[in-house]
Backbone as a ProteinNet text record, in pm:
[ID]
protein_1_A
[PRIMARY]
XXXXXXXXXXXXXXXXXXXXXXXXXXXXXXXXXXXXXXXXXXXXXXXXXXXXXXXXXXXXXXXXXXXXXXXXXXXXXXXXXXXXXXXXXXXXXXXXXXXXXXXXXXXXXXXXXXXXXXXXXXXXXXXXXXXXXXXX
[TERTIARY]
1003.8	865	801.4	676.3	603.3	561.5	518.5	475.5	351.9	265.6	147.7	189.9	287.1	336.1	403.5	474.6	536.7	430.7	323.1	214	145.4	123.5	64.3	151.6	282.7	375.5	367.2	361.7	352.2	224.6	111.9	-15	-9.3	49.8	59	150.6	261.5	348.6	278.9	195.6	127.8	11.2	-63.6	-191.9	-212.7	-115.5	-131.3	-19.9	-46.8	58.4	144.5	88.1	175.1	281.4	248.3	344.5	459.2	427.9	533	623.6	565.3	645.3	734.3	678.7	755.1	873.4	848.2	954.9	1062.2	1023.1	1120.9	1206.6	1143.8	1220.8	1318	1268.9	1355.7	1473.4	1448.5	1555.5	1660.3	1614.6	1709.2	1791.7	1731.8	1803.2	1888.6	1873.6	1950.5	1898.8	1769.8	1711.3	1581.8	1588.5	1468.2	1415.1	1283	1221.6	1220.2	1265	1280	1412.2	1451.6	1578.6	1563.9	1676.3	1679.4	1616.5	1645.4	1592	1439.5	1386	1240.9	1177.5	1239	1187.6	1185.6	1294.4	1301.8	1200.2	1184.9	1087.2	945.4	915.2	782.3	757.6	859.6	847.5	823.7	891.7	867.6	723.2	676.7	538.5	439.5	471.5	384.4	372.3	482.9	480.5	396.5	409.6	331.2	181.6	147.7	5.9	-62.4	14.9	-42.9	-53.5	-15.8	-31.3	-178.9	-209.9	-348.6	-398.4	-527.5	-587	-575.2	-550.6	-533.7	-667.4	-659.3	-779.4	-808.9	-705.5	-721.8	-619.3	-636.2	-536.6	-550	-653.8	-667.2	-744.4	-728.9	-781.9	-934.4	-995.6	-1141.4	-1192.5	-1321.1	-1382.1	-1372.1	-1389.5	-1380.7	-1240.8	-1137.3	-999.6	-975.3	-1029	-1014.7	-1078.2	-1200.1	-1270.7	-1200.9	-1148.8	-1077.8	-952.5	-879.1	-759.9	-796.2	-906.1	-949.6	-982.4	-1048.2	-1082.4	-955.8	-863	-736.9	-662.5	-657.1	-587.7	-650.6	-783	-852.7	-830.4	-841.2	-827.1	-684	-587.9	-447.7	-399.7	-468.3	-427.2	-432.9	-526.5	-540.1	-416.5	-341.7	-224.2	-93.3	-102.8	17.1	103.9	42.6	119	202.8	148.8	232.4	358	342.3	454.9	558.9	514	607.1	681.4	613	678.3	784.6	752.7	852.2	971.8	946.1	1052.7	1144.3	1085.9	1164.8	1247.3	1186.2	1259.5	1375.2	1353.7	1460.2	1574.2	1540.5	1643.3	1725.7	1662.7	1732.3	1810	1798.6	1869.4	1802	1673.9	1599.8	1552.3	1555.5	1504.7	1351.6	1291.5	1143.9	1085	970.1	901.5	851.5	874.9	824.8	689.3	614	482.3	374.8	260	150.4	34	28	-82.6	-31.9	-112.3	-79.4	-70.4	38.7	43.9	-69.1	-132	-247.4	-219.2	-97.3	-66.7	-64.1	-59.7	-60.8	-202.1	-301.2	-439.5	-495.8	-492.6	-541.7	-632	-716.9	-810.4	-739.3	-658.8	-576.6	-640.2	-665.1	-720.7	-607.2	-633.2	-535.7	-574.5	-477.8	-512.2	-602.4	-673.2	-758.3	-672.3	-720.1	-647.8	-740.3	-718.2	-803.5	-726.7	-780.5	-721.1	-771.6	-697.2	-738	-866.5	-966.3	-1096.4	-1107.7	-998	-1003.8	-1023.7	-1101.4	-1118.6	-988.2	-965.9	-842	-837.6	-715.2	-698.5	-747.3	-727.1	-768	-870	-987.9	-1086.2	-1034.8	-1073.4	-1026.5	-1077.6	-996.3	-1035	-1134.7	-1232	-1332.5	-1268.9	-1306	-1254.9	-1325.8	-1250	-1310	-1410.4	-1391.8	-1487.6	-1620.9	-1620.6	-1746.8	-1819.6	-1746.7	-1808.7	-1869.8	-1798.1	-1846.1	-1973.5	-1981.4	-2099.5	-2221.3	-2195.9	-2306.5	-2360.8	-2275.6	-2322.5	-2403.8	-2390.9	-2465.1	-2603.8
-1743.2	-1704.1	-1800.2	-1831.5	-1913.4	-1827.4	-1892.3	-1814.8	-1731.5	-1782.5	-1706.3	-1581.3	-1593.3	-1477.9	-1375.6	-1423.3	-1331.6	-1254.9	-1324.7	-1258.9	-1156.6	-1192.3	-1100.2	-976.2	-995.7	-883.2	-793.2	-852.8	-773	-689.8	-749.1	-675.7	-563.6	-590.8	-486.7	-373.1	-406	-300.4	-218.2	-283.3	-214.5	-128.9	-176	-112.5	-72.6	-93.5	-61.2	35.5	167.2	267.1	245.7	208.2	191.2	83.1	-22.6	-131.6	-86.6	-14.7	35.3	132.8	221.2	315	241.5	140.9	63.6	-6.9	-73.9	-147.6	-53.2	63.5	159.6	212.6	242.9	288.8	179.4	55	-56.2	-70.8	-59.3	-73.9	36.4	160.3	270.4	253.8	196.3	175.6	48.2	-32.7	-156.1	-269	-263.9	-369.2	-422.5	-478	-532.2	-651.7	-664.2	-776.9	-902.6	-891.7	-1006.7	-988.7	-1088.5	-1073.8	-976.2	-921.9	-819.5	-867.9	-991.1	-1045	-1055.8	-1097.9	-1107.5	-970.3	-872.1	-735.4	-681.8	-699.6	-648.7	-717.2	-849.6	-921.9	-876	-859.6	-812.8	-671.1	-588.7	-452.6	-452.9	-542.5	-556.7	-599.7	-699.7	-746	-635.8	-558.2	-446.9	-346.7	-320	-227.3	-285.1	-414.5	-480.1	-478.5	-482.9	-482	-350	-247.8	-118.8	-100	-201.4	-194.1	-210.8	-201.6	-219.3	-359.1	-369.9	-499.5	-595.3	-723.7	-820	-855.5	-895.9	-939.9	-1086.3	-1165.2	-1308.6	-1354.1	-1477.7	-1540.9	-1517.7	-1447.4	-1421.9	-1534.1	-1543.2	-1655.5	-1658.2	-1545.8	-1541.7	-1400.3	-1391.5	-1259.7	-1177.8	-1244.1	-1175.5	-1116	-1193.7	-1144.7	-1028.4	-1038.8	-933.3	-803.4	-813	-694.5	-635.1	-720.6	-670.6	-594.5	-647.8	-579.8	-444.1	-438.9	-312.1	-210.1	-255.1	-166.1	-117.9	-209.9	-172	-69	-90.8	3.9	142.5	145.6	274.8	348.1	278	343.2	384.5	311	342.5	468.5	508.7	628.6	753.4	757	872.8	891.1	783.5	788.9	795.6	801.7	810.5	686.2	571.6	447.8	411.6	418.3	381.6	469.2	596.9	689.8	659	631.4	602.3	471.6	371.7	244.4	266.2	344.6	374.3	449.2	540.6	615.6	520.3	431.4	337	247.5	196.6	110.1	186.3	312.5	393.1	413.1	438	455.6	327	211.9	84	50	135.5	111.6	11.2	-13.6	-109.8	-42.9	-114.6	-57.7	-51.6	30.5	35.6	-101.6	-129.5	-256.7	-257.8	-368.5	-382.4	-452.7	-438	-499.7	-393.3	-430.9	-335.4	-370.5	-496.2	-535.9	-624.7	-635.9	-718.4	-864.6	-934.3	-1076.6	-1151.5	-1243.2	-1314.9	-1385.9	-1437	-1510.5	-1419.5	-1288.6	-1195.3	-1154.9	-1188.3	-1151.1	-1258.6	-1229.9	-1323.3	-1248.3	-1321.7	-1262.3	-1246.6	-1142.7	-1117.1	-1004.5	-1030.4	-927.1	-845.1	-718.1	-629	-601.2	-562.3	-521.9	-398.9	-376.7	-257.8	-132.6	-33.6	92.6	201.7	244	346.3	417.6	529.3	602.9	544.3	570	525.1	597.9	524.9	585.6	637.7	634	686.5	837.5	891.2	1037.3	1103.6	1226.8	1296.3	1317.9	1325.1	1344.3	1480.3	1580.2	1715.3	1762.6	1805.6	1854.8	1981.2	2002.8	2123.8	2248.7	2352.4	2477.5	2550.8	2612.4	2687.9	2812.8	2842.2	2962.5	3084	3188.8	3308.1	3375.6	3365.1	3427.2	3355.8	3227.1	3153.9	3198.4	3219.2	3268.2	3405.8	3495	3629.5	3626.9	3539	3529.6	3479.8	3383.4	3328.7	3428.8	3517.1	3614.1	3728.1	3748.6	3859.8	3822.1
425.1	400.1	300.2	324	228.2	109.6	2.5	-114.8	-81.7	4.9	47.7	125.3	213.9	290.2	199.5	96.3	0.4	-77.9	-116.4	-189.3	-98.6	27.6	124.4	139.8	147.8	159.8	37.1	-81	-204.2	-205.2	-166	-162.3	-58.1	57.3	159.6	115.6	49.5	-0.7	-108.3	-187.7	-297.7	-251.1	-151.6	-121.8	23.6	110.5	252.6	293.7	289.8	312.6	437.3	553.2	670.1	650.4	577.2	556.5	466	359.6	270.7	345.5	424	503.7	602.7	669.3	766.8	700.6	588.6	521	467.4	417.7	367.1	481.1	596.4	712.8	759.6	764.7	805.3	709.8	580.8	482.7	498.4	515.4	532.3	658.9	763	889.5	886.8	781.6	771.2	856.5	892.3	978.4	918.6	799.7	736.6	815.1	822	892	805.1	679.3	590.9	517	438.9	367.8	250.7	206.9	101.5	-28.5	-67.6	-193.4	-188.8	-76.4	-60.5	-67.8	-2.1	-5.3	-147.4	-220.3	-357.7	-448.9	-433.8	-515.7	-483	-355.1	-315.7	-366.6	-366.9	-418	-569.2	-639.9	-784	-810.4	-733.8	-749.8	-712.8	-609.4	-569.9	-683.8	-748.8	-862.7	-976.6	-1002.6	-1107.6	-1075	-947.6	-908	-942.8	-974.7	-1011.9	-1162.6	-1239.4	-1384.4	-1419.8	-1548.3	-1593	-1556.8	-1533.2	-1498.8	-1617.1	-1589.5	-1698.6	-1764.8	-1889.3	-1960	-1931.7	-1909.8	-1883.2	-1780.9	-1734.8	-1649.9	-1501.9	-1457.3	-1313.9	-1246.6	-1114.3	-1037.4	-1031.9	-1000.8	-986.7	-1008.4	-1032.3	-1050.6	-922.3	-809.4	-680.9	-660.1	-692.6	-680.1	-775.7	-895.3	-995.9	-946.8	-893.3	-844.4	-722.2	-634.7	-517.3	-559.3	-655.3	-704.4	-764.9	-840.2	-899.9	-791.5	-687.3	-575.5	-505.3	-478.7	-415.2	-499.5	-630.6	-717.7	-709.7	-717.2	-715.3	-583.5	-473.6	-342.9	-311.9	-363.2	-332.6	-403.4	-508.2	-582.5	-494.3	-401.3	-312.6	-224	-200.7	-114.3	-193.6	-326.3	-409	-403.8	-383.2	-367.8	-490.5	-612.6	-728.1	-738.9	-715.1	-724.1	-615.8	-494.2	-385.3	-411.7	-464.7	-497	-604.1	-707.7	-811.2	-751.5	-658.8	-591.6	-513.5	-435.9	-355.7	-447.1	-553.7	-646.8	-710.8	-746.7	-806.1	-706.3	-580.2	-476.6	-457.7	-482.9	-471.3	-598.2	-700.3	-825.2	-916.5	-894.7	-976.3	-1105.1	-1218.1	-1343.4	-1339.9	-1425.1	-1429.4	-1463.1	-1408.6	-1434.4	-1577.6	-1645	-1781.8	-1777.2	-1881.6	-1888.8	-1890.2	-1940.9	-1950.1	-1859.9	-1816	-1728.3	-1615.7	-1512.8	-1396.7	-1442.5	-1410.6	-1444.2	-1373.4	-1444.3	-1389.3	-1258.3	-1240.1	-1116.8	-993.6	-1013.6	-900	-857.9	-939	-906	-814.4	-686.9	-584.8	-487.7	-421	-325.9	-191.5	-179.8	-61.1	19.7	146.9	234.8	294.8	318.6	380.3	524.7	608.1	745.2	742.6	850.9	860.4	856.7	786.5	774.8	825.5	951.5	1010.7	1121.9	1158.1	1269.7	1400.1	1505.4	1637.6	1675.7	1721.3	1750.8	1893.9	1970	2106.5	2104.4	2198	2202.5	2244	2200.6	2239.3	2390	2443.7	2587.8	2632.8	2551	2586.1	2484.1	2529	2431.7	2364.2	2238.9	2170.7	2241.8	2241.5	2305.9	2216.9	2280.7	2205.8	2148	2026.1	1959.8	2018.3	2047.2	2107.2	2015.4	1885.3	1792.4	1798.2	1820.8	1832.9	1960.1	2069.4	2193.3	2171.5	2101.7	2076.2	1994.4	1897.2	1812.4	1890.4	1983	2061.2	2160.9	2210.2	2309.7	2248.2	2119.1	2053.9	2020
[MASK]
++++++++++++++++++++++++++++++++++++++++++++++++++++++++++++++++++++++++++++++++++++++++++++++++++++++++++++++++++++++++++++++++++++++++

């Protein structure tokens, strides 16, 4: 993996729930799509990406703002807690440091995260109470 691909993996593990779930399932099954050392390093970086925002040393204001947005949105999915859980299961010590290292603040885009927009195959059945109310 190139350093850019490793950084992309770290951002996806930190802020893209399907990727973290996929990698954890692969690890438990013993079929990681990357080597173990790369996975562990990316997981460490993912954990660091959830630390406080740095005061200096980041690449650009745009990257800084994107990281802040990613951090805020990922809280709804419990990403920091799940990353700490996975690291603990791997026997990794807690991450030290109080803020995100400046070299990790990059303008990295994530894949789209949305539900499939196809309509359901079977329309929902009408509730009988709604029918009763309409007939009165």
